[in-house]
C-alpha positions, 0 to 999 in steps of 0.5 A, a space after each residue: 381799329 381803324 380810321 374812317 371818314 364820318 359821313 357828310 349826313 352825320 356832320 349835317 345833323 350836328 351842324 344843324 343842331 348847333 346852328 341856332 346857337 351859333 347864330 344867336 352867339 354871332 349876334 350878341 358878340 359882334 365883335 370878338 378876337 379869336 386868341 387860338 385855333 385848335 382842330 381835331 382831324 381825328 374825332 376824340 384824339 388830341 387836337 392840334 393847335 394851327 394859325 389859320 384854318 379854311 372855313 367851311 359850312 360843316 367848320 374847319 377843314 380837316 376838323 373831326 373829318 376821321 374817326 377811329 372805329 372798331 372791327 364792327 365799323 362802331 365809332 370809338 370815342 373817349 368816352 368808350 376809351 379815354 386812351 384816345 385823348 393821348 393820341 397825337 395827330 399830326 398833318 404834314 404837307 406829303 405826309 400821305 405820299 408813297 415815299 413818307 418815312 415815319 419818324 420813330 414812334 410814329 405810325 402811318 395810317 393807310 387810308 381805307 380804300 374807297 377814300 381818297 388820301 389827304 
């Protein structure tokens, strides 16, 4: 398995499906307080609690930007492999730099050639 980017077309489809619902919820609850924000950089893996996250038209930055795929380049999700929920993701400043050294028990995922690193 390796990690691949989710295509912008897929993100647009997901966004368009939920657009009306999001607008309705926002209109009904003008005053809201955010208690916590979680992002899921790799779809189906454990989320990360963040104090702030830049918001783009497709959602929070780094949220579901990556997905685990098998050797046939088919997406793997928790429905297929529930153990993905145990995968902890950590986004560190400079974690994808050439000189990065993993801690015991951590692994570096190399970016597939046609994609730029985080």
